[in-house]
PDB file as gemmi writes it, atoms N, CA and C in Angstrom:
CRYST1    1.000    1.000    1.000  90.00  90.00  90.00 P 1                      
ATOM      1  N   MET A   1      74.326  71.289 122.804  1.00  0.00           N  
ATOM      2  CA  MET A   1      75.389  70.714 122.028  1.00  0.00           C  
ATOM      3  C   MET A   1      75.370  71.302 120.646  1.00  0.00           C  
ATOM      4  N   ARG A   2      76.489  71.622 120.193  1.00  0.00           N  
ATOM      5  CA  ARG A   2      76.584  72.168 118.855  1.00  0.00           C  
ATOM      6  C   ARG A   2      77.858  71.720 118.205  1.00  0.00           C  
ATOM      7  N   PRO A   3      77.916  71.387 116.995  1.00  0.00           N  
ATOM      8  CA  PRO A   3      76.791  70.835 116.214  1.00  0.00           C  
ATOM      9  C   PRO A   3      76.583  69.380 116.584  1.00  0.00           C  
ATOM     10  N   ASN A   4      75.478  68.812 116.263  1.00  0.00           N  
ATOM     11  CA  ASN A   4      75.213  67.405 116.468  1.00  0.00           C  
ATOM     12  C   ASN A   4      74.190  66.956 115.426  1.00  0.00           C  
ATOM     13  N   PRO A   5      74.509  66.107 114.477  1.00  0.00           N  
ATOM     14  CA  PRO A   5      75.747  65.328 114.373  1.00  0.00           C  
ATOM     15  C   PRO A   5      76.937  66.236 114.003  1.00  0.00           C  
ATOM     16  N   PHE A   6      78.128  65.670 114.195  1.00  0.00           N  
ATOM     17  CA  PHE A   6      79.347  66.485 113.960  1.00  0.00           C  
ATOM     18  C   PHE A   6      80.467  65.662 113.347  1.00  0.00           C  
ATOM     19  N   PRO A   7      81.296  66.327 112.514  1.00  0.00           N  
ATOM     20  CA  PRO A   7      82.414  65.600 111.895  1.00  0.00           C  
ATOM     21  C   PRO A   7      83.721  65.716 112.699  1.00  0.00           C  
ATOM     22  N   ARG A   8      83.949  66.825 113.415  1.00  0.00           N  
ATOM     23  CA  ARG A   8      85.252  67.064 114.048  1.00  0.00           C  
ATOM     24  C   ARG A   8      85.189  67.276 115.560  1.00  0.00           C  
ATOM     25  N   SER A   9      84.292  68.113 116.015  1.00  0.00           N  
ATOM     26  CA  SER A   9      84.195  68.396 117.453  1.00  0.00           C  
ATOM     27  C   SER A   9      82.776  68.862 117.789  1.00  0.00           C  
ATOM     28  N   VAL A  10      82.450  68.746 119.079  1.00  0.00           N  
ATOM     29  CA  VAL A  10      81.137  69.172 119.546  1.00  0.00           C  
ATOM     30  C   VAL A  10      81.320  69.912 120.879  1.00  0.00           C  
ATOM     31  N   ALA A  11      80.555  70.968 121.050  1.00  0.00           N  
ATOM     32  CA  ALA A  11      80.585  71.759 122.270  1.00  0.00           C  
ATOM     33  C   ALA A  11      79.411  71.341 123.159  1.00  0.00           C  
ATOM     34  N   LEU A  12      79.713  70.993 124.399  1.00  0.00           N  
ATOM     35  CA  LEU A  12      78.693  70.628 125.382  1.00  0.00           C  
ATOM     36  C   LEU A  12      78.548  71.757 126.348  1.00  0.00           C  
ATOM     37  N   ALA A  13      77.421  72.451 126.291  1.00  0.00           N  
ATOM     38  CA  ALA A  13      77.192  73.625 127.136  1.00  0.00           C  
ATOM     39  C   ALA A  13      76.199  73.298 128.233  1.00  0.00           C  
ATOM     40  N   TYR A  14      76.435  73.803 129.435  1.00  0.00           N  
ATOM     41  CA  TYR A  14      75.554  73.604 130.563  1.00  0.00           C  
ATOM     42  C   TYR A  14      75.740  74.715 131.575  1.00  0.00           C  
ATOM     43  N   ARG A  15      74.824  74.784 132.527  1.00  0.00           N  
ATOM     44  CA  ARG A  15      74.832  75.846 133.535  1.00  0.00           C  
ATOM     45  C   ARG A  15      74.847  75.199 134.914  1.00  0.00           C  
ATOM     46  N   LEU A  16      75.706  75.743 135.785  1.00  0.00           N  
ATOM     47  CA  LEU A  16      75.786  75.269 137.155  1.00  0.00           C  
ATOM     48  C   LEU A  16      75.258  76.366 138.070  1.00  0.00           C  
ATOM     49  N   ASN A  17      74.459  75.978 139.041  1.00  0.00           N  
ATOM     50  CA  ASN A  17      73.878  76.952 139.983  1.00  0.00           C  
ATOM     51  C   ASN A  17      74.824  77.373 141.090  1.00  0.00           C  
ATOM     52  N   ARG A  18      75.854  76.540 141.329  1.00  0.00           N  
ATOM     53  CA  ARG A  18      76.836  76.871 142.337  1.00  0.00           C  
ATOM     54  C   ARG A  18      78.115  76.087 142.031  1.00  0.00           C  
ATOM     55  N   LYS A  19      79.176  76.378 142.742  1.00  0.00           N  
ATOM     56  CA  LYS A  19      80.420  75.660 142.562  1.00  0.00           C  
ATOM     57  C   LYS A  19      80.242  74.203 142.994  1.00  0.00           C  
ATOM     58  N   VAL A  20      80.519  73.252 142.083  1.00  0.00           N  
ATOM     59  CA  VAL A  20      80.335  71.819 142.355  1.00  0.00           C  
ATOM     60  C   VAL A  20      81.405  71.006 141.669  1.00  0.00           C  
ATOM     61  N   GLN A  21      81.466  69.753 142.081  1.00  0.00           N  
ATOM     62  CA  GLN A  21      82.314  68.773 141.443  1.00  0.00           C  
ATOM     63  C   GLN A  21      81.633  68.297 140.166  1.00  0.00           C  
ATOM     64  N   VAL A  22      82.348  68.266 139.051  1.00  0.00           N  
ATOM     65  CA  VAL A  22      81.806  67.878 137.773  1.00  0.00           C  
ATOM     66  C   VAL A  22      82.593  66.695 137.223  1.00  0.00           C  
ATOM     67  N   ASP A  23      81.879  65.762 136.659  1.00  0.00           N  
ATOM     68  CA  ASP A  23      82.465  64.613 135.988  1.00  0.00           C  
ATOM     69  C   ASP A  23      81.777  64.455 134.654  1.00  0.00           C  
ATOM     70  N   CYS A  24      82.529  64.565 133.562  1.00  0.00           N  
ATOM     71  CA  CYS A  24      81.965  64.389 132.241  1.00  0.00           C  
ATOM     72  C   CYS A  24      82.785  63.350 131.474  1.00  0.00           C  
ATOM     73  N   ALA A  25      82.119  62.364 130.946  1.00  0.00           N  
ATOM     74  CA  ALA A  25      82.789  61.276 130.213  1.00  0.00           C  
ATOM     75  C   ALA A  25      82.035  60.938 128.936  1.00  0.00           C  
ATOM     76  N   ILE A  26      82.761  60.386 127.998  1.00  0.00           N  
ATOM     77  CA  ILE A  26      82.201  59.957 126.720  1.00  0.00           C  
ATOM     78  C   ILE A  26      82.199  58.438 126.674  1.00  0.00           C  
ATOM     79  N   PHE A  27      81.074  57.857 126.257  1.00  0.00           N  
ATOM     80  CA  PHE A  27      80.911  56.413 126.185  1.00  0.00           C  
ATOM     81  C   PHE A  27      80.451  56.026 124.787  1.00  0.00           C  
ATOM     82  N   ASP A  28      80.801  54.810 124.351  1.00  0.00           N  
ATOM     83  CA  ASP A  28      80.300  54.329 123.060  1.00  0.00           C  
ATOM     84  C   ASP A  28      78.915  53.742 123.251  1.00  0.00           C  
ATOM     85  N   ALA A  29      78.302  53.294 122.178  1.00  0.00           N  
ATOM     86  CA  ALA A  29      76.915  52.786 122.227  1.00  0.00           C  
ATOM     87  C   ALA A  29      76.755  51.536 123.090  1.00  0.00           C  
ATOM     88  N   SER A  30      77.837  50.822 123.333  1.00  0.00           N  
ATOM     89  CA  SER A  30      77.774  49.626 124.207  1.00  0.00           C  
ATOM     90  C   SER A  30      78.051  49.961 125.648  1.00  0.00           C  
ATOM     91  N   GLY A  31      78.290  51.225 125.960  1.00  0.00           N  
ATOM     92  CA  GLY A  31      78.541  51.652 127.338  1.00  0.00           C  
ATOM     93  C   GLY A  31      79.998  51.628 127.750  1.00  0.00           C  
ATOM     94  N   ARG A  32      80.893  51.377 126.841  1.00  0.00           N  
ATOM     95  CA  ARG A  32      82.323  51.350 127.151  1.00  0.00           C  
ATOM     96  C   ARG A  32      82.857  52.780 127.258  1.00  0.00           C  
ATOM     97  N   LEU A  33      83.610  53.052 128.288  1.00  0.00           N  
ATOM     98  CA  LEU A  33      84.232  54.367 128.461  1.00  0.00           C  
ATOM     99  C   LEU A  33      85.208  54.661 127.339  1.00  0.00           C  
ATOM    100  N   ILE A  34      85.027  55.784 126.653  1.00  0.00           N  
ATOM    101  CA  ILE A  34      85.928  56.196 125.582  1.00  0.00           C  
ATOM    102  C   ILE A  34      86.919  57.202 126.093  1.00  0.00           C  
ATOM    103  N   ARG A  35      86.444  58.143 126.922  1.00  0.00           N  
ATOM    104  CA  ARG A  35      87.335  59.205 127.412  1.00  0.00           C  
ATOM    105  C   ARG A  35      86.687  59.936 128.587  1.00  0.00           C  
ATOM    106  N   ASN A  36      87.494  60.196 129.608  1.00  0.00           N  
ATOM    107  CA  ASN A  36      87.064  61.137 130.657  1.00  0.00           C  
ATOM    108  C   ASN A  36      87.363  62.522 130.134  1.00  0.00           C  
ATOM    109  N   LEU A  37      86.329  63.299 129.874  1.00  0.00           N  
ATOM    110  CA  LEU A  37      86.488  64.591 129.267  1.00  0.00           C  
ATOM    111  C   LEU A  37      86.874  65.624 130.345  1.00  0.00           C  
ATOM    112  N   TYR A  38      86.285  65.524 131.524  1.00  0.00           N  
ATOM    113  CA  TYR A  38      86.615  66.483 132.606  1.00  0.00           C  
ATOM    114  C   TYR A  38      86.217  65.856 133.949  1.00  0.00           C  
ATOM    115  N   VAL A  39      87.107  66.038 134.901  1.00  0.00           N  
ATOM    116  CA  VAL A  39      86.824  65.680 136.297  1.00  0.00           C  
ATOM    117  C   VAL A  39      87.427  66.755 137.154  1.00  0.00           C  
ATOM    118  N   GLY A  40      86.610  67.444 137.940  1.00  0.00           N  
ATOM    119  CA  GLY A  40      87.096  68.504 138.802  1.00  0.00           C  
ATOM    120  C   GLY A  40      86.008  69.463 139.216  1.00  0.00           C  
ATOM    121  N   SER A  41      86.403  70.462 139.912  1.00  0.00           N  
ATOM    122  CA  SER A  41      85.458  71.463 140.445  1.00  0.00           C  
ATOM    123  C   SER A  41      85.283  72.599 139.398  1.00  0.00           C  
ATOM    124  N   GLN A  42      84.063  73.047 139.271  1.00  0.00           N  
ATOM    125  CA  GLN A  42      83.770  74.191 138.360  1.00  0.00           C  
ATOM    126  C   GLN A  42      82.894  75.184 139.126  1.00  0.00           C  
ATOM    127  N   ASN A  43      83.072  76.467 138.799  1.00  0.00           N  
ATOM    128  CA  ASN A  43      82.303  77.542 139.417  1.00  0.00           C  
ATOM    129  C   ASN A  43      80.907  77.627 138.839  1.00  0.00           C  
ATOM    130  N   ALA A  44      80.039  78.333 139.546  1.00  0.00           N  
ATOM    131  CA  ALA A  44      78.694  78.570 139.050  1.00  0.00           C  
ATOM    132  C   ALA A  44      78.717  79.357 137.750  1.00  0.00           C  
ATOM    133  N   GLY A  45      77.684  79.149 136.938  1.00  0.00           N  
ATOM    134  CA  GLY A  45      77.566  79.886 135.687  1.00  0.00           C  
ATOM    135  C   GLY A  45      77.571  78.982 134.474  1.00  0.00           C  
ATOM    136  N   GLU A  46      77.623  79.632 133.326  1.00  0.00           N  
ATOM    137  CA  GLU A  46      77.656  78.902 132.041  1.00  0.00           C  
ATOM    138  C   GLU A  46      78.999  78.250 131.871  1.00  0.00           C  
ATOM    139  N   GLN A  47      79.002  76.954 131.450  1.00  0.00           N  
ATOM    140  CA  GLN A  47      80.227  76.189 131.224  1.00  0.00           C  
ATOM    141  C   GLN A  47      80.133  75.536 129.860  1.00  0.00           C  
ATOM    142  N   THR A  48      81.269  75.297 129.251  1.00  0.00           N  
ATOM    143  CA  THR A  48      81.311  74.575 127.969  1.00  0.00           C  
ATOM    144  C   THR A  48      82.520  73.635 127.976  1.00  0.00           C  
ATOM    145  N   LEU A  49      82.297  72.417 127.586  1.00  0.00           N  
ATOM    146  CA  LEU A  49      83.349  71.441 127.352  1.00  0.00           C  
ATOM    147  C   LEU A  49      83.296  71.069 125.875  1.00  0.00           C  
ATOM    148  N   THR A  50      84.444  70.821 125.284  1.00  0.00           N  
ATOM    149  CA  THR A  50      84.516  70.447 123.889  1.00  0.00           C  
ATOM    150  C   THR A  50      85.117  69.066 123.738  1.00  0.00           C  
ATOM    151  N   TRP A  51      84.439  68.199 123.006  1.00  0.00           N  
ATOM    152  CA  TRP A  51      84.997  66.910 122.678  1.00  0.00           C  
ATOM    153  C   TRP A  51      85.461  66.914 121.240  1.00  0.00           C  
ATOM    154  N   ASP A  52      86.725  66.596 121.040  1.00  0.00           N  
ATOM    155  CA  ASP A  52      87.364  66.645 119.729  1.00  0.00           C  
ATOM    156  C   ASP A  52      87.323  65.274 119.030  1.00  0.00           C  
ATOM    157  N   ARG A  53      86.428  64.407 119.461  1.00  0.00           N  
ATOM    158  CA  ARG A  53      86.210  63.070 118.944  1.00  0.00           C  
ATOM    159  C   ARG A  53      87.404  62.150 119.111  1.00  0.00           C  
ATOM    160  N   LYS A  54      88.230  62.447 120.092  1.00  0.00           N  
ATOM    161  CA  LYS A  54      89.409  61.616 120.409  1.00  0.00           C  
ATOM    162  C   LYS A  54      89.099  60.759 121.634  1.00  0.00           C  
ATOM    163  N   ASP A  55      89.717  59.569 121.659  1.00  0.00           N  
ATOM    164  CA  ASP A  55      89.572  58.677 122.821  1.00  0.00           C  
ATOM    165  C   ASP A  55      90.618  59.050 123.848  1.00  0.00           C  
ATOM    166  N   GLY A  56      90.720  58.276 124.901  1.00  0.00           N  
ATOM    167  CA  GLY A  56      91.664  58.558 125.989  1.00  0.00           C  
ATOM    168  C   GLY A  56      93.136  58.475 125.587  1.00  0.00           C  
ATOM    169  N   GLN A  57      93.409  57.838 124.463  1.00  0.00           N  
ATOM    170  CA  GLN A  57      94.803  57.738 123.976  1.00  0.00           C  
ATOM    171  C   GLN A  57      95.105  58.761 122.856  1.00  0.00           C  
ATOM    172  N   GLY A  58      94.157  59.663 122.593  1.00  0.00           N  
ATOM    173  CA  GLY A  58      94.389  60.696 121.586  1.00  0.00           C  
ATOM    174  C   GLY A  58      94.072  60.286 120.165  1.00  0.00           C  
ATOM    175  N   ARG A  59      93.440  59.118 119.994  1.00  0.00           N  
ATOM    176  CA  ARG A  59      93.073  58.630 118.650  1.00  0.00           C  
ATOM    177  C   ARG A  59      91.660  59.076 118.292  1.00  0.00           C  
ATOM    178  N   ASN A  60      91.435  59.409 117.023  1.00  0.00           N  
ATOM    179  CA  ASN A  60      90.082  59.707 116.570  1.00  0.00           C  
ATOM    180  C   ASN A  60      89.210  58.465 116.651  1.00  0.00           C  
ATOM    181  N   VAL A  61      87.961  58.662 117.148  1.00  0.00           N  
ATOM    182  CA  VAL A  61      87.040  57.537 117.214  1.00  0.00           C  
ATOM    183  C   VAL A  61      86.348  57.381 115.829  1.00  0.00           C  
ATOM    184  N   ASN A  62      85.798  56.199 115.587  1.00  0.00           N  
ATOM    185  CA  ASN A  62      85.079  55.957 114.341  1.00  0.00           C  
ATOM    186  C   ASN A  62      83.747  56.687 114.336  1.00  0.00           C  
ATOM    187  N   ALA A  63      83.186  56.846 113.148  1.00  0.00           N  
ATOM    188  CA  ALA A  63      81.842  57.382 113.046  1.00  0.00           C  
ATOM    189  C   ALA A  63      80.866  56.486 113.786  1.00  0.00           C  
ATOM    190  N   GLY A  64      79.835  57.045 114.347  1.00  0.00           N  
ATOM    191  CA  GLY A  64      78.848  56.264 115.080  1.00  0.00           C  
ATOM    192  C   GLY A  64      78.164  57.032 116.177  1.00  0.00           C  
ATOM    193  N   VAL A  65      77.461  56.330 117.055  1.00  0.00           N  
ATOM    194  CA  VAL A  65      76.719  56.949 118.146  1.00  0.00           C  
ATOM    195  C   VAL A  65      77.542  56.827 119.447  1.00  0.00           C  
ATOM    196  N   TYR A  66      77.602  57.939 120.134  1.00  0.00           N  
ATOM    197  CA  TYR A  66      78.318  58.021 121.428  1.00  0.00           C  
ATOM    198  C   TYR A  66      77.384  58.758 122.404  1.00  0.00           C  
ATOM    199  N   PHE A  67      77.770  58.706 123.673  1.00  0.00           N  
ATOM    200  CA  PHE A  67      76.973  59.402 124.697  1.00  0.00           C  
ATOM    201  C   PHE A  67      77.899  60.187 125.594  1.00  0.00           C  
ATOM    202  N   ALA A  68      77.504  61.420 125.890  1.00  0.00           N  
ATOM    203  CA  ALA A  68      78.215  62.240 126.858  1.00  0.00           C  
ATOM    204  C   ALA A  68      77.420  62.178 128.150  1.00  0.00           C  
ATOM    205  N   ARG A  69      78.061  61.825 129.234  1.00  0.00           N  
ATOM    206  CA  ARG A  69      77.372  61.745 130.550  1.00  0.00           C  
ATOM    207  C   ARG A  69      78.022  62.791 131.461  1.00  0.00           C  
ATOM    208  N   LEU A  70      77.197  63.689 131.952  1.00  0.00           N  
ATOM    209  CA  LEU A  70      77.644  64.776 132.819  1.00  0.00           C  
ATOM    210  C   LEU A  70      77.006  64.572 134.206  1.00  0.00           C  
ATOM    211  N   SER A  71      77.836  64.470 135.221  1.00  0.00           N  
ATOM    212  CA  SER A  71      77.352  64.388 136.586  1.00  0.00           C  
ATOM    213  C   SER A  71      77.830  65.609 137.360  1.00  0.00           C  
ATOM    214  N   ALA A  72      76.877  66.275 138.023  1.00  0.00           N  
ATOM    215  CA  ALA A  72      77.197  67.484 138.800  1.00  0.00           C  
ATOM    216  C   ALA A  72      76.111  67.693 139.821  1.00  0.00           C  
ATOM    217  N   ASP A  73      76.486  67.980 141.032  1.00  0.00           N  
ATOM    218  CA  ASP A  73      75.543  68.310 142.101  1.00  0.00           C  
ATOM    219  C   ASP A  73      74.489  67.205 142.314  1.00  0.00           C  
ATOM    220  N   ARG A  74      74.938  65.940 142.327  1.00  0.00           N  
ATOM    221  CA  ARG A  74      74.103  64.778 142.535  1.00  0.00           C  
ATOM    222  C   ARG A  74      73.071  64.560 141.448  1.00  0.00           C  
ATOM    223  N   GLN A  75      73.280  65.169 140.275  1.00  0.00           N  
ATOM    224  CA  GLN A  75      72.420  64.939 139.114  1.00  0.00           C  
ATOM    225  C   GLN A  75      73.274  64.464 137.941  1.00  0.00           C  
ATOM    226  N   THR A  76      72.686  63.589 137.144  1.00  0.00           N  
ATOM    227  CA  THR A  76      73.385  63.065 135.966  1.00  0.00           C  
ATOM    228  C   THR A  76      72.517  63.283 134.747  1.00  0.00           C  
ATOM    229  N   THR A  77      73.134  63.797 133.711  1.00  0.00           N  
ATOM    230  CA  THR A  77      72.470  63.996 132.418  1.00  0.00           C  
ATOM    231  C   THR A  77      73.265  63.297 131.333  1.00  0.00           C  
ATOM    232  N   GLN A  78      72.554  62.674 130.434  1.00  0.00           N  
ATOM    233  CA  GLN A  78      73.235  61.969 129.319  1.00  0.00           C  
ATOM    234  C   GLN A  78      72.636  62.465 128.003  1.00  0.00           C  
ATOM    235  N   VAL A  79      73.528  62.744 127.020  1.00  0.00           N  
ATOM    236  CA  VAL A  79      73.049  63.183 125.702  1.00  0.00           C  
ATOM    237  C   VAL A  79      73.706  62.292 124.638  1.00  0.00           C  
ATOM    238  N   LYS A  80      72.927  62.048 123.579  1.00  0.00           N  
ATOM    239  CA  LYS A  80      73.416  61.258 122.464  1.00  0.00           C  
ATOM    240  C   LYS A  80      74.176  62.140 121.496  1.00  0.00           C  
ATOM    241  N   LEU A  81      75.335  61.655 121.040  1.00  0.00           N  
ATOM    242  CA  LEU A  81      76.155  62.374 120.079  1.00  0.00           C  
ATOM    243  C   LEU A  81      76.351  61.484 118.855  1.00  0.00           C  
ATOM    244  N   VAL A  82      76.264  62.069 117.691  1.00  0.00           N  
ATOM    245  CA  VAL A  82      76.451  61.323 116.459  1.00  0.00           C  
ATOM    246  C   VAL A  82      77.691  61.882 115.736  1.00  0.00           C  
ATOM    247  N   VAL A  83      78.687  60.981 115.601  1.00  0.00           N  
ATOM    248  CA  VAL A  83      79.913  61.347 114.908  1.00  0.00           C  
ATOM    249  C   VAL A  83      79.800  60.933 113.455  1.00  0.00           C  
ATOM    250  N   LEU A  84      80.010  61.906 112.579  1.00  0.00           N  
ATOM    251  CA  LEU A  84      79.970  61.654 111.131  1.00  0.00           C  
ATOM    252  C   LEU A  84      81.368  61.290 110.647  1.00  0.00           C  
ATOM    253  N   GLU A  85      81.437  60.566 109.575  1.00  0.00           N  
ATOM    254  CA  GLU A  85      82.714  60.187 108.956  1.00  0.00           C  
ATOM    255  C   GLU A  85      83.427  61.396 108.471  1.00  0.00           C  
TER     256      GLU A  85                                                      
END                                                                             
């Protein structure tokens, strides 16, 4: 992830070993879904998703702690994101 903490957007980079179904979502610190960032199939190789700190309705979220949860190939990874004012 770059940068983290971030004021405007963050890039979430990951590598897939084969073509798989990917689900990436952003949650707030209480576990509430903020936005489904990506749902669909992706090819093997390096991938990057960018979160522009917007919620599902296109509004900027407040400064604070959020989590990106990526599920792919029966594995789930979660990373902490810090949004600056």
